[in-house]
PLY file of the C-alpha trace (Angstrom):
ply
format ascii 1.0
element vertex 116
property float x
property float y
property float z
element edge 115
property int vertex1
property int vertex2
end_header
63.71 26.85 25.12
62.23 23.71 23.67
60.50 23.05 27.01
59.06 26.58 27.06
57.58 26.14 23.57
56.12 22.75 24.53
54.65 24.18 27.73
53.14 27.19 25.89
51.69 24.89 23.20
50.23 22.57 25.81
48.63 25.51 27.68
47.23 26.91 24.41
45.86 23.48 23.51
44.17 23.09 26.90
42.73 26.62 26.79
41.46 26.08 23.23
39.84 22.79 24.21
38.19 24.39 27.26
36.93 27.37 25.25
35.64 25.06 22.49
33.95 22.74 24.97
32.35 25.69 26.76
31.07 27.11 23.47
29.64 23.75 22.39
28.03 23.27 25.82
26.36 26.70 25.65
25.20 26.09 22.07
23.76 22.65 22.91
22.04 23.98 26.01
20.33 26.78 24.07
19.38 24.42 21.27
18.19 21.75 23.70
15.96 24.21 25.55
14.17 25.23 22.36
14.05 21.62 21.23
12.51 20.59 24.54
9.76 23.16 24.09
9.06 21.98 20.56
8.92 18.34 21.70
6.38 19.26 24.36
4.42 21.25 21.78
4.51 18.31 19.36
3.24 15.99 22.10
0.35 18.39 22.83
-0.46 18.64 19.13
-0.36 14.85 18.81
-2.68 14.46 21.81
-5.12 17.01 20.29
-5.02 15.18 16.95
-5.65 11.80 18.60
-8.59 13.25 20.51
-9.98 14.68 17.27
-9.61 11.30 15.55
-11.34 9.56 18.47
-14.19 12.08 18.34
-14.50 11.61 14.58
-14.87 7.85 14.88
-17.31 8.09 17.79
-19.49 10.43 15.73
-19.16 8.11 12.71
-20.34 5.17 14.82
-23.31 7.18 16.09
-24.27 8.22 12.55
-24.00 4.63 11.31
-26.27 3.53 14.16
-28.79 6.21 13.14
-28.51 5.10 9.52
-29.11 1.48 10.53
-32.16 2.49 12.55
-33.50 4.50 9.59
-32.88 1.59 7.21
-34.75 -0.75 9.57
-37.66 1.71 9.80
-37.86 1.92 5.98
-37.64 -1.86 5.69
-40.39 -2.33 8.30
-42.55 0.26 6.52
-42.11 -1.47 3.17
-42.80 -4.88 4.68
-46.01 -3.67 6.29
-47.05 -1.97 3.06
-46.31 -5.09 1.04
-48.37 -7.21 3.45
-51.31 -4.81 3.16
-51.09 -3.61 -0.43
-49.54 -6.30 -2.64
-51.92 -8.84 -4.13
-50.71 -12.36 -3.26
-51.83 -13.68 -6.65
-49.70 -11.06 -8.40
-46.73 -12.01 -6.21
-47.15 -15.73 -7.02
-47.53 -14.92 -10.72
-44.37 -12.81 -10.87
-42.15 -14.75 -8.46
-41.12 -17.45 -10.96
-39.72 -14.71 -13.21
-37.35 -13.64 -10.46
-35.56 -17.00 -10.61
-32.57 -17.45 -8.33
-32.24 -13.72 -7.70
-32.84 -12.34 -4.26
-36.50 -11.36 -3.92
-36.84 -7.60 -3.72
-39.82 -5.30 -3.96
-38.44 -4.03 -7.27
-39.02 -7.46 -8.81
-42.41 -7.99 -7.19
-43.82 -4.63 -8.29
-42.25 -4.51 -11.75
-44.18 -5.27 -14.89
-43.58 -8.62 -16.48
-41.91 -8.99 -19.85
-45.26 -9.52 -21.57
-47.12 -6.80 -19.62
-47.53 -3.35 -21.15
0 1
1 2
2 3
3 4
4 5
5 6
6 7
7 8
8 9
9 10
10 11
11 12
12 13
13 14
14 15
15 16
16 17
17 18
18 19
19 20
20 21
21 22
22 23
23 24
24 25
25 26
26 27
27 28
28 29
29 30
30 31
31 32
32 33
33 34
34 35
35 36
36 37
37 38
38 39
39 40
40 41
41 42
42 43
43 44
44 45
45 46
46 47
47 48
48 49
49 50
50 51
51 52
52 53
53 54
54 55
55 56
56 57
57 58
58 59
59 60
60 61
61 62
62 63
63 64
64 65
65 66
66 67
67 68
68 69
69 70
70 71
71 72
72 73
73 74
74 75
75 76
76 77
77 78
78 79
79 80
80 81
81 82
82 83
83 84
84 85
85 86
86 87
87 88
88 89
89 90
90 91
91 92
92 93
93 94
94 95
95 96
96 97
97 98
98 99
99 100
100 101
101 102
102 103
103 104
104 105
105 106
106 107
107 108
108 109
109 110
110 111
111 112
112 113
113 114
114 115
C-alpha cells in the first residue's frame, strides 16, 4: 500500500509538472510573440525619430549658412556705405572717444558727448 501511494504521488507530481511547464511555455510563447512585434515597432519608431533628428540638424545647418551669408552681405553693404558716406575727418575726430572698445559703426556715427 505504501508503494501504491508513493507511485500515485510520483505520477501526480510528474503530471502536474508537465501541465505547469506546458502552461508556462504557451504563456511565454504568446507573450514573446507580442513582445517581438513591439520590439520591431520600437525599432522602426526609433529609426524614424533618428531620421527626423538628422533632417532637423541638416536644415539647421542650411539655415545657419543662409544666416551667415546674409550677415556677410549686410556687413559688406555697411562697409561700402561707410567708405562712401562717412567723412574721414569725422571718423578721426570721434575715434579717440571709442578708446579700447571694438570699433563699430554705432560708435563712429554716434554724437559725441559735447555734441547736441
